A tleap script that builds the chain and sets N, CA, C and O, in Angstrom:
source leaprc.protein.ff14SB
mol = sequence {
  NMET PHE ASP ALA ALA ARG ASP LEU VAL GLU
  GLY ALA ASP ALA ASP VAL GLU PHE HIE THR
  VAL THR VAL ALA GLY ASP PRO ALA ARG ASN
  LEU VAL ASP TYR ALA GLU ARG HIE GLY VAL
  ASP ARG VAL VAL LEU GLY ALA HIE GLY ARG
  GLU GLY GLU THR ARG LEU LEU LEU GLY ARG
  THR ALA GLU LEU VAL VAL GLN ARG ALA HIE
  THR THR VAL THR ILE VAL ARG CGLU
}
set mol.1.N position { -13.366 4.137 3.745 }
set mol.1.CA position { -11.987 4.211 4.153 }
set mol.1.C position { -11.425 4.897 2.724 }
set mol.1.O position { -10.606 5.814 2.773 }
set mol.2.N position { -11.924 4.384 1.466 }
set mol.2.CA position { -11.254 5.145 0.333 }
set mol.2.C position { -11.613 6.314 -0.132 }
set mol.2.O position { -11.030 7.009 -0.964 }
set mol.3.N position { -12.909 6.575 0.612 }
set mol.3.CA position { -13.192 7.773 0.187 }
set mol.3.C position { -12.603 8.916 1.212 }
set mol.3.O position { -12.574 10.068 0.781 }
set mol.4.N position { -12.220 8.708 2.295 }
set mol.4.CA position { -11.239 9.833 3.245 }
set mol.4.C position { -10.010 9.695 2.371 }
set mol.4.O position { -9.665 10.813 1.989 }
set mol.5.N position { -9.460 9.024 2.052 }
set mol.5.CA position { -8.002 9.036 1.321 }
set mol.5.C position { -8.241 9.691 -0.017 }
set mol.5.O position { -7.431 10.593 -0.233 }
set mol.6.N position { -9.103 9.497 -0.951 }
set mol.6.CA position { -9.424 10.231 -1.957 }
set mol.6.C position { -9.613 11.691 -1.787 }
set mol.6.O position { -9.173 12.526 -2.578 }
set mol.7.N position { -10.272 11.951 -0.742 }
set mol.7.CA position { -10.607 13.405 -0.458 }
set mol.7.C position { -9.552 14.155 0.079 }
set mol.7.O position { -9.480 15.334 -0.266 }
set mol.8.N position { -8.356 13.505 1.196 }
set mol.8.CA position { -7.131 14.037 1.230 }
set mol.8.C position { -6.245 14.097 0.153 }
set mol.8.O position { -5.316 14.903 0.189 }
set mol.9.N position { -6.403 13.372 -0.775 }
set mol.9.CA position { -5.551 13.665 -2.270 }
set mol.9.C position { -5.879 14.673 -3.227 }
set mol.9.O position { -5.155 15.337 -3.970 }
set mol.10.N position { -7.233 14.652 -3.046 }
set mol.10.CA position { -7.951 15.495 -3.860 }
set mol.10.C position { -8.091 17.084 -3.406 }
set mol.10.O position { -8.352 18.017 -4.166 }
set mol.11.N position { -7.820 17.172 -1.768 }
set mol.11.CA position { -7.840 18.376 -1.291 }
set mol.11.C position { -6.310 18.849 -1.579 }
set mol.11.O position { -6.073 20.028 -1.842 }
set mol.12.N position { -5.421 17.997 -1.525 }
set mol.12.CA position { -4.019 18.474 -1.726 }
set mol.12.C position { -3.507 19.504 -2.978 }
set mol.12.O position { -4.233 19.601 -3.967 }
set mol.13.N position { -2.603 20.050 -2.929 }
set mol.13.CA position { -2.175 20.889 -4.435 }
set mol.13.C position { -1.190 20.139 -4.587 }
set mol.13.O position { -0.091 20.659 -4.391 }
set mol.14.N position { -1.236 18.621 -4.998 }
set mol.14.CA position { -0.231 17.754 -5.640 }
set mol.14.C position { -0.853 17.292 -6.865 }
set mol.14.O position { -2.030 17.389 -7.211 }
set mol.15.N position { 0.418 16.626 -7.631 }
set mol.15.CA position { 0.477 15.907 -8.794 }
set mol.15.C position { -0.318 14.743 -8.714 }
set mol.15.O position { -0.224 14.164 -9.797 }
set mol.16.N position { -0.984 14.190 -8.015 }
set mol.16.CA position { -1.081 12.694 -7.676 }
set mol.16.C position { -2.432 12.135 -8.290 }
set mol.16.O position { -3.575 12.591 -8.313 }
set mol.17.N position { -1.830 10.910 -8.804 }
set mol.17.CA position { -3.333 10.017 -9.363 }
set mol.17.C position { -3.427 9.101 -7.916 }
set mol.17.O position { -2.470 8.686 -7.262 }
set mol.18.N position { -4.903 8.914 -7.620 }
set mol.18.CA position { -5.335 7.883 -6.791 }
set mol.18.C position { -6.552 6.960 -7.425 }
set mol.18.O position { -7.622 7.456 -7.778 }
set mol.19.N position { -6.236 5.502 -7.527 }
set mol.19.CA position { -7.239 4.514 -7.952 }
set mol.19.C position { -7.587 3.512 -6.983 }
set mol.19.O position { -6.714 3.063 -6.241 }
set mol.20.N position { -8.585 3.182 -6.927 }
set mol.20.CA position { -9.132 2.034 -5.826 }
set mol.20.C position { -9.155 0.758 -7.307 }
set mol.20.O position { -9.237 0.966 -8.518 }
set mol.21.N position { -9.068 -0.254 -6.693 }
set mol.21.CA position { -9.336 -1.599 -7.542 }
set mol.21.C position { -9.385 -2.660 -6.273 }
set mol.21.O position { -8.611 -2.780 -5.323 }
set mol.22.N position { -10.746 -3.479 -6.663 }
set mol.22.CA position { -10.807 -4.517 -5.725 }
set mol.22.C position { -10.268 -5.835 -6.619 }
set mol.22.O position { -10.511 -5.925 -7.823 }
set mol.23.N position { -9.592 -6.730 -5.959 }
set mol.23.CA position { -9.553 -8.042 -6.701 }
set mol.23.C position { -9.402 -8.989 -5.704 }
set mol.23.O position { -8.564 -8.784 -4.826 }
set mol.24.N position { -10.114 -10.045 -5.695 }
set mol.24.CA position { -10.158 -11.520 -5.192 }
set mol.24.C position { -8.619 -12.129 -5.052 }
set mol.24.O position { -7.812 -11.841 -5.937 }
set mol.25.N position { -8.330 -12.727 -4.262 }
set mol.25.CA position { -6.906 -13.737 -4.066 }
set mol.25.C position { -5.899 -13.403 -3.205 }
set mol.25.O position { -6.233 -12.949 -2.111 }
set mol.26.N position { -4.936 -13.507 -3.417 }
set mol.26.CA position { -3.588 -13.368 -2.542 }
set mol.26.C position { -3.118 -11.733 -2.667 }
set mol.26.O position { -2.358 -11.235 -3.497 }
set mol.27.N position { -3.768 -11.147 -1.658 }
set mol.27.CA position { -3.278 -9.703 -1.447 }
set mol.27.C position { -2.087 -9.026 -2.059 }
set mol.27.O position { -2.185 -8.131 -2.899 }
set mol.28.N position { -0.720 -9.601 -1.496 }
set mol.28.CA position { 0.181 -9.034 -1.706 }
set mol.28.C position { 0.903 -9.485 -3.305 }
set mol.28.O position { 1.751 -8.881 -3.961 }
set mol.29.N position { 0.245 -10.670 -3.571 }
set mol.29.CA position { 0.566 -11.118 -5.295 }
set mol.29.C position { -0.442 -9.897 -5.987 }
set mol.29.O position { -0.036 -8.958 -6.673 }
set mol.30.N position { -1.304 -10.070 -5.759 }
set mol.30.CA position { -2.040 -9.058 -6.561 }
set mol.30.C position { -1.953 -7.623 -6.501 }
set mol.30.O position { -2.543 -6.886 -7.290 }
set mol.31.N position { -1.127 -7.185 -5.451 }
set mol.31.CA position { -0.582 -5.808 -5.402 }
set mol.31.C position { 0.428 -5.712 -6.230 }
set mol.31.O position { 0.470 -4.864 -7.122 }
set mol.32.N position { 1.474 -6.704 -5.977 }
set mol.32.CA position { 2.812 -6.144 -6.745 }
set mol.32.C position { 2.670 -6.550 -8.169 }
set mol.32.O position { 3.598 -6.176 -8.886 }
set mol.33.N position { 1.468 -7.411 -8.897 }
set mol.33.CA position { 1.551 -7.339 -10.036 }
set mol.33.C position { 0.516 -6.094 -10.577 }
set mol.33.O position { 0.767 -5.686 -11.711 }
set mol.34.N position { -0.185 -5.702 -10.137 }
set mol.34.CA position { -1.091 -4.992 -10.722 }
set mol.34.C position { 0.075 -3.417 -10.551 }
set mol.34.O position { 0.031 -2.585 -11.457 }
set mol.35.N position { 0.948 -3.213 -9.439 }
set mol.35.CA position { 1.841 -2.385 -9.675 }
set mol.35.C position { 2.728 -2.345 -10.848 }
set mol.35.O position { 2.855 -1.282 -11.455 }
set mol.36.N position { 3.480 -3.616 -11.300 }
set mol.36.CA position { 4.254 -3.796 -12.522 }
set mol.36.C position { 3.294 -3.592 -13.526 }
set mol.36.O position { 3.543 -2.557 -14.145 }
set mol.37.N position { 2.247 -4.202 -13.947 }
set mol.37.CA position { 1.501 -3.953 -15.079 }
set mol.37.C position { 1.138 -2.715 -15.271 }
set mol.37.O position { 0.785 -2.438 -16.418 }
set mol.38.N position { 1.114 -1.641 -14.251 }
set mol.38.CA position { 0.763 -0.601 -14.761 }
set mol.38.C position { 1.462 0.730 -14.183 }
set mol.38.O position { 0.784 1.686 -13.808 }
set mol.39.N position { 2.627 0.720 -14.146 }
set mol.39.CA position { 3.870 1.392 -13.723 }
set mol.39.C position { 3.732 2.218 -12.809 }
set mol.39.O position { 4.037 3.406 -12.919 }
set mol.40.N position { 3.145 1.569 -11.561 }
set mol.40.CA position { 3.155 2.297 -10.437 }
set mol.40.C position { 4.412 2.638 -9.744 }
set mol.40.O position { 5.266 1.774 -9.547 }
set mol.41.N position { 4.578 4.014 -9.318 }
set mol.41.CA position { 6.073 4.403 -8.861 }
set mol.41.C position { 6.151 4.423 -7.257 }
set mol.41.O position { 7.198 4.239 -6.635 }
set mol.42.N position { 4.949 4.663 -6.695 }
set mol.42.CA position { 4.893 4.063 -5.152 }
set mol.42.C position { 3.771 3.500 -4.968 }
set mol.42.O position { 2.762 3.658 -5.656 }
set mol.43.N position { 3.951 2.533 -3.636 }
set mol.43.CA position { 2.920 2.068 -3.246 }
set mol.43.C position { 2.808 2.524 -1.621 }
set mol.43.O position { 3.800 2.653 -0.904 }
set mol.44.N position { 1.812 2.682 -1.299 }
set mol.44.CA position { 1.471 2.965 -0.196 }
set mol.44.C position { 0.613 2.010 0.749 }
set mol.44.O position { -0.580 2.234 0.546 }
set mol.45.N position { 0.808 1.026 1.711 }
set mol.45.CA position { 0.504 0.270 2.151 }
set mol.45.C position { 0.376 0.078 3.680 }
set mol.45.O position { 1.420 0.181 4.324 }
set mol.46.N position { -1.014 -0.243 4.482 }
set mol.46.CA position { -1.239 -0.143 5.533 }
set mol.46.C position { -0.852 -1.051 6.435 }
set mol.46.O position { -1.540 -2.060 6.285 }
set mol.47.N position { 0.197 -1.211 7.605 }
set mol.47.CA position { 0.273 -2.449 8.489 }
set mol.47.C position { -0.427 -2.212 9.738 }
set mol.47.O position { -0.623 -1.109 10.249 }
set mol.48.N position { -0.786 -3.339 10.183 }
set mol.48.CA position { -1.528 -3.381 11.292 }
set mol.48.C position { -0.790 -3.073 12.572 }
set mol.48.O position { 0.348 -3.538 12.638 }
set mol.49.N position { -1.362 -2.164 13.909 }
set mol.49.CA position { -0.443 -1.697 14.682 }
set mol.49.C position { -0.203 -2.591 15.549 }
set mol.49.O position { -1.084 -3.400 15.843 }
set mol.50.N position { 1.266 -2.634 16.243 }
set mol.50.CA position { 1.497 -3.713 17.279 }
set mol.50.C position { 2.287 -3.049 18.289 }
set mol.50.O position { 2.945 -2.014 18.180 }
set mol.51.N position { 2.144 -3.702 19.156 }
set mol.51.CA position { 2.674 -3.320 20.572 }
set mol.51.C position { 3.863 -3.835 20.965 }
set mol.51.O position { 4.007 -4.871 20.316 }
set mol.52.N position { 4.861 -3.656 21.731 }
set mol.52.CA position { 6.045 -4.208 22.785 }
set mol.52.C position { 6.923 -4.641 21.534 }
set mol.52.O position { 7.002 -3.961 20.511 }
set mol.53.N position { 7.598 -5.901 21.741 }
set mol.53.CA position { 8.854 -6.280 20.671 }
set mol.53.C position { 8.065 -6.438 19.483 }
set mol.53.O position { 8.774 -6.228 18.499 }
set mol.54.N position { 6.868 -6.727 19.175 }
set mol.54.CA position { 6.689 -6.917 18.059 }
set mol.54.C position { 6.368 -5.597 17.103 }
set mol.54.O position { 6.043 -5.734 15.924 }
set mol.55.N position { 6.455 -4.718 17.542 }
set mol.55.CA position { 6.170 -3.295 16.830 }
set mol.55.C position { 7.152 -3.000 15.651 }
set mol.55.O position { 7.007 -1.988 14.966 }
set mol.56.N position { 7.796 -3.579 15.507 }
set mol.56.CA position { 9.069 -3.601 14.744 }
set mol.56.C position { 8.656 -4.428 13.195 }
set mol.56.O position { 9.018 -4.029 12.088 }
set mol.57.N position { 7.936 -5.482 13.428 }
set mol.57.CA position { 7.465 -6.370 12.379 }
set mol.57.C position { 6.391 -5.573 11.706 }
set mol.57.O position { 5.786 -4.604 12.166 }
set mol.58.N position { 6.256 -6.152 10.527 }
set mol.58.CA position { 5.225 -5.748 9.563 }
set mol.58.C position { 4.288 -7.001 9.540 }
set mol.58.O position { 4.647 -8.092 9.982 }
set mol.59.N position { 3.240 -6.797 9.071 }
set mol.59.CA position { 2.199 -7.916 8.686 }
set mol.59.C position { 2.306 -8.418 7.544 }
set mol.59.O position { 2.763 -7.710 6.647 }
set mol.60.N position { 1.881 -9.885 7.249 }
set mol.60.CA position { 2.518 -10.889 6.276 }
set mol.60.C position { 2.478 -10.022 5.138 }
set mol.60.O position { 3.488 -9.775 4.480 }
set mol.61.N position { 1.198 -9.487 4.847 }
set mol.61.CA position { 1.218 -9.068 3.251 }
set mol.61.C position { 2.082 -8.005 3.297 }
set mol.61.O position { 2.988 -8.345 2.537 }
set mol.62.N position { 2.360 -6.849 3.765 }
set mol.62.CA position { 3.136 -5.432 3.966 }
set mol.62.C position { 4.456 -5.891 3.474 }
set mol.62.O position { 5.104 -5.321 2.597 }
set mol.63.N position { 4.983 -7.521 4.435 }
set mol.63.CA position { 6.394 -7.990 4.315 }
set mol.63.C position { 6.564 -8.568 3.011 }
set mol.63.O position { 7.738 -8.674 2.657 }
set mol.64.N position { 5.697 -8.962 2.219 }
set mol.64.CA position { 5.864 -9.838 1.140 }
set mol.64.C position { 5.618 -9.042 0.151 }
set mol.64.O position { 5.913 -9.575 -0.919 }
set mol.65.N position { 4.961 -7.379 -0.013 }
set mol.65.CA position { 5.068 -6.539 -0.716 }
set mol.65.C position { 6.387 -5.644 -0.816 }
set mol.65.O position { 6.889 -5.074 -1.785 }
set mol.66.N position { 6.749 -5.715 0.439 }
set mol.66.CA position { 8.211 -4.923 0.355 }
set mol.66.C position { 9.045 -5.728 -0.221 }
set mol.66.O position { 9.684 -5.259 -1.163 }
set mol.67.N position { 9.253 -6.989 0.127 }
set mol.67.CA position { 10.209 -7.874 -0.318 }
set mol.67.C position { 9.976 -8.056 -2.184 }
set mol.67.O position { 10.868 -8.293 -2.998 }
set mol.68.N position { 8.825 -7.899 -2.401 }
set mol.68.CA position { 8.597 -8.449 -4.164 }
set mol.68.C position { 8.618 -7.385 -4.887 }
set mol.68.O position { 9.126 -7.392 -6.008 }
set mol.69.N position { 8.044 -6.268 -4.327 }
set mol.69.CA position { 7.919 -5.124 -5.383 }
set mol.69.C position { 8.982 -4.360 -6.141 }
set mol.69.O position { 9.980 -3.989 -5.522 }
set mol.70.N position { 8.887 -4.166 -7.077 }
set mol.70.CA position { 10.006 -3.524 -7.824 }
set mol.70.C position { 9.906 -2.125 -7.983 }
set mol.70.O position { 10.346 -1.618 -9.015 }
set mol.71.N position { 9.343 -1.370 -7.023 }
set mol.71.CA position { 9.034 -0.086 -6.916 }
set mol.71.C position { 8.888 0.432 -5.511 }
set mol.71.O position { 8.606 -0.439 -4.689 }
set mol.72.N position { 9.018 1.654 -5.058 }
set mol.72.CA position { 8.987 2.383 -3.574 }
set mol.72.C position { 7.752 1.916 -3.212 }
set mol.72.O position { 6.758 1.939 -3.937 }
set mol.73.N position { 7.825 1.379 -1.796 }
set mol.73.CA position { 6.948 0.901 -0.757 }
set mol.73.C position { 6.906 1.676 0.647 }
set mol.73.O position { 7.807 1.599 1.482 }
set mol.74.N position { 5.701 2.457 0.795 }
set mol.74.CA position { 5.577 3.143 1.913 }
set mol.74.C position { 4.531 2.557 2.940 }
set mol.74.O position { 3.362 2.279 2.673 }
set mol.75.N position { 5.240 2.400 4.321 }
set mol.75.CA position { 4.315 1.480 5.000 }
set mol.75.C position { 3.899 2.429 6.045 }
set mol.75.O position { 4.732 3.101 6.654 }
set mol.76.N position { 2.480 2.513 6.300 }
set mol.76.CA position { 1.653 3.648 7.132 }
set mol.76.C position { 1.267 2.698 8.109 }
set mol.76.O position { 0.655 1.679 7.790 }
set mol.77.N position { 1.590 2.970 9.311 }
set mol.77.CA position { 1.137 2.309 10.882 }
set mol.77.C position { -0.121 2.934 10.872 }
set mol.77.O position { -0.431 3.995 10.329 }
set mol.78.N position { -0.986 1.971 11.696 }
set mol.78.CA position { -2.513 2.789 12.612 }
set mol.78.C position { -2.087 3.799 13.170 }
set mol.78.O position { -2.849 4.510 13.826 }
savepdb mol mol.pdb
quit
């Protein structure tokens, strides 16, 4: 999964940094804390695909990151 994302970023003609980090614990808290400590200017986060009336809802982690992050958060659906 990370390899495919890295290939897309490296193949694009854009000034973009791409990092992967693996951390144990609460995903939303860890992501927000990392972004704040490292001056991240945008978080791109996947959300589970849903159908019907729930399709407008985000997963719990995505919702918490959007609420807590002090930077732009882009949610990508499956």
